[in-house]
C-alpha positions in Angstrom: 50.5 55.1 -36.8 52.9 56.3 -34.1 52.9 54.7 -30.7 54.0 56.5 -27.6 53.8 55.5 -23.9 50.6 56.7 -22.1 52.8 58.8 -19.8 50.3 59.5 -17.1 49.9 55.7 -16.5 53.4 54.5 -17.4 56.1 57.2 -16.9 58.6 56.5 -19.7 62.4 56.6 -19.2 64.0 59.7 -20.5 66.6 57.6 -22.3 64.6 56.3 -25.2 67.6 54.5 -26.7 68.1 52.5 -23.5 64.4 51.6 -23.4 64.4 50.6 -27.1 67.1 48.1 -26.5 64.5 45.8 -25.0 62.9 45.6 -28.5 66.1 45.9 -30.6 69.0 44.5 -28.7 72.5 45.4 -29.9 73.3 41.7 -30.4 70.6 39.9 -32.5 69.1 36.8 -30.9 70.4 33.4 -32.1 67.0 32.3 -33.2 65.6 34.7 -35.7 61.9 35.7 -35.4 59.7 35.6 -38.4 56.2 36.4 -39.4 53.9 34.8 -41.9 54.4 36.2 -45.5 50.7 36.0 -46.4 49.9 38.1 -43.4 52.8 40.6 -43.9 51.6 41.1 -47.5 48.3 42.4 -46.2 49.8 45.0 -43.9 49.1 48.4 -45.3 49.5 50.7 -42.3 53.1 51.7 -41.3 53.6 51.6 -37.6 56.4 53.1 -35.5 57.2 53.7 -31.9 58.4 57.1 -30.8 59.8 58.6 -27.6 57.7 60.9 -25.3 60.3 63.6 -26.1 59.6 63.4 -29.8 55.8 63.2 -29.2 56.1 66.4 -27.2 57.8 68.1 -30.1 55.1 66.9 -32.5 52.2 68.2 -30.4 53.8 71.4 -29.3 51.8 73.5 -31.6 48.5 72.3 -30.1 49.1 74.1 -26.8 48.5 70.9 -24.9 51.0 68.5 -23.2 51.3 64.8 -23.9 50.2 64.0 -20.4 47.0 66.2 -20.9 46.2 64.4 -24.2 46.9 61.0 -22.7 44.4 61.7 -19.8 41.8 63.2 -22.1 41.8 60.2 -24.4 40.7 57.9 -21.5 37.0 57.5 -20.9 34.9 55.2 -18.7 34.4 53.0 -21.8 38.0 52.9 -23.0 40.0 55.1 -25.2 38.7 57.7 -27.7 40.7 59.4 -30.5 41.5 63.1 -30.2 41.9 65.2 -33.4 45.2 67.2 -33.5 45.1 70.0 -36.0 48.2 71.5 -37.6 50.4 68.5 -37.0 52.2 66.9 -40.0 54.8 64.1 -39.9 57.0 62.8 -42.7 58.5 59.3 -42.3 61.2 57.6 -44.4 61.1 53.8 -43.9 62.7 50.8 -45.4 62.0 47.1 -45.1 64.5 44.4 -46.1 62.5 41.2 -46.3 64.0 37.7 -46.4 61.6 34.8 -47.3 62.3 31.5 -45.5 60.5 28.4 -46.7 59.1 25.9 -44.2 56.7 23.0 -44.3 54.1 21.2 -42.3 53.8 17.4 -42.5 50.3 16.0 -42.8 48.7 12.6 -42.8 45.0 11.7 -43.1 42.6 8.9 -42.1 39.2 9.1 -43.8 36.1 8.7 -41.6 33.6 5.8 -42.0 30.4 7.7 -41.5 28.9 8.9 -44.8 27.7 12.1 -43.2 30.4 12.8 -40.6 33.4 11.9 -42.7 33.4 15.4 -44.1 34.1 16.7 -40.6 37.7 16.7 -39.5 39.4 16.3 -36.1 43.1 17.5 -36.1 45.7 15.9 -33.8 48.9 17.9 -33.9 52.3 18.8 -32.5 55.3 20.8 -33.6 58.5 19.2 -34.8 60.9 22.1 -34.6 62.9 23.3 -31.5 65.6 25.8 -30.6 68.6 23.6 -29.8 71.2 25.3 -27.7 72.5 28.8 -27.2 76.0 28.5 -25.6 75.5 26.9 -22.2 71.7 27.3 -22.4 70.0 24.1 -23.6 66.5 24.2 -24.9 65.1 20.7 -24.2 63.8 19.7 -27.6 63.2 16.1 -26.4 60.3 17.6 -24.4 59.5 20.7 -26.5 58.3 19.2 -28.7 59.9 15.8 -29.5 57.5 14.4 -26.9 54.4 15.7 -28.7 55.8 14.6 -32.1 56.4 11.1 -30.9 52.9 11.0 -29.3 51.4 12.1 -32.6 53.2 9.4 -34.5 52.1 6.8 -32.0 48.5 7.9 -32.3 48.7 8.0 -36.1 50.2 4.5 -36.1 47.3 3.2 -34.0 44.7 4.7 -36.3 46.5 3.4 -39.3 46.5 -0.2 -37.9 42.9 0.1 -36.9 42.0 1.4 -40.4 43.8 -1.6 -42.0 41.7 -3.9 -39.8 38.5 -2.2 -41.0 38.0 0.0 -38.0 37.9 3.7 -38.9 36.7 6.6 -36.9 33.3 8.1 -37.8 34.9 11.5 -38.5 38.0 12.0 -40.6 41.3 12.6 -38.6 44.1 14.8 -39.8 47.5 14.3 -38.2 49.6 17.5 -38.5 53.2 18.1 -37.6 53.6 21.9 -37.6 56.9 23.6 -38.5 58.3 26.9 -37.1 56.4 27.0 -33.8 59.4 28.4 -32.1 60.3 30.9 -34.9 57.4 33.2 -34.3 53.8 33.1 -33.1 53.0 29.4 -34.1 53.9 30.0 -37.7 53.2 26.5 -39.0 49.7 26.2 -37.5 49.0 29.8 -38.5 50.1 29.0 -42.1 47.6 26.1 -42.1 44.7 28.4 -41.1 45.7 30.6 -44.1 45.7 27.7 -46.5 43.8 24.9 -44.9 43.8 21.4 -46.5 40.3 21.0 -45.2 37.8 23.8 -44.7 38.1 25.4 -41.2 34.3 25.4 -41.0 34.2 21.6 -41.1 37.1 21.2 -38.6 35.3 20.3 -35.4 38.2 19.9 -32.9 41.9 20.2 -32.5 44.1 18.3 -30.0 47.6 19.9 -29.9 50.3 18.2 -27.8 53.2 20.3 -26.6 55.7 19.3 -23.8 53.9 16.1 -22.9 57.2 14.4 -21.9 57.6 15.7 -18.3 55.6 15.9 -15.1 54.3 19.4 -14.6 55.2 21.4 -11.5 53.1 24.3 -10.1 55.4 26.5 -8.0 54.4 28.9 -5.3 52.3 31.6 -6.9 51.7 29.6 -10.0 53.1 32.2 -12.4 51.2 33.4 -15.5 50.3 29.9 -16.6 49.1 28.4 -13.4 47.9 31.4 -11.5 45.6 30.4 -8.7 46.4 26.7 -8.6 47.7 25.0 -5.5 51.4 24.1 -5.3 52.0 20.7 -7.1 55.2 18.7 -7.3 56.4 16.8 -10.4 56.1 13.5 -8.4 52.4 14.2 -7.6 51.8 14.7 -11.3 53.7 11.7 -12.7 50.4 10.1 -13.9 48.6 13.3 -14.7 47.4 14.8 -18.0 47.3 18.6 -18.3 44.7 19.9 -20.7 44.6 23.6 -21.5 41.3 24.7 -23.1 40.9 27.8 -25.3 37.4 29.0 -26.4 38.2 30.3 -29.8 35.5 28.5 -31.8 31.9 27.6 -30.8 
């Protein structure tokens, strides 16, 4: 699969090398990015990104321009594929993989209800952070030392209650995820690939991230708080911010 800019909507720069530096900078980032090995092992379709100039060369024999094809692929219901006859591409690719081991840290309190104890509530946070990059400091005390400490405090309270004979009706899994910063939430993603308890019986997840500061909403809100009124850190010093995601019924 070869990706190229839909040129009639997003005119591409003629200098493809300059544009590509946004994806492959000449100096590698200090924090390497990874993906989940179990997911990468299932990838069977090679994917590449090519320049509009190369795409024009590939479709030259069709008698149509890239802009014409790009427009023709759009319909009122989205995009549709267009067959190109007489076009053949040969790719030579190489992948150099480095496997890096990581771990999640889990603790468990069994529920007291004979029927509900097979259902699990997860309380979680991630324990990794990015440290510093020269003069730029990534505040790990907040992201996510604060969530990790909150997780330990909650687990401690549940453990003391259980020792006193007071257990929750459902079971509770306390999870400290690894490698949240190294890719798209790799520790939590890894758990969903090899869950300790069936995902079907996991009824709720409370994940705590950056709970150690008073949230500000600046003018305009930005992508996270778009549409909200301006809020100062002082006005939120006793506030709790809950972000909900409807990914499970």
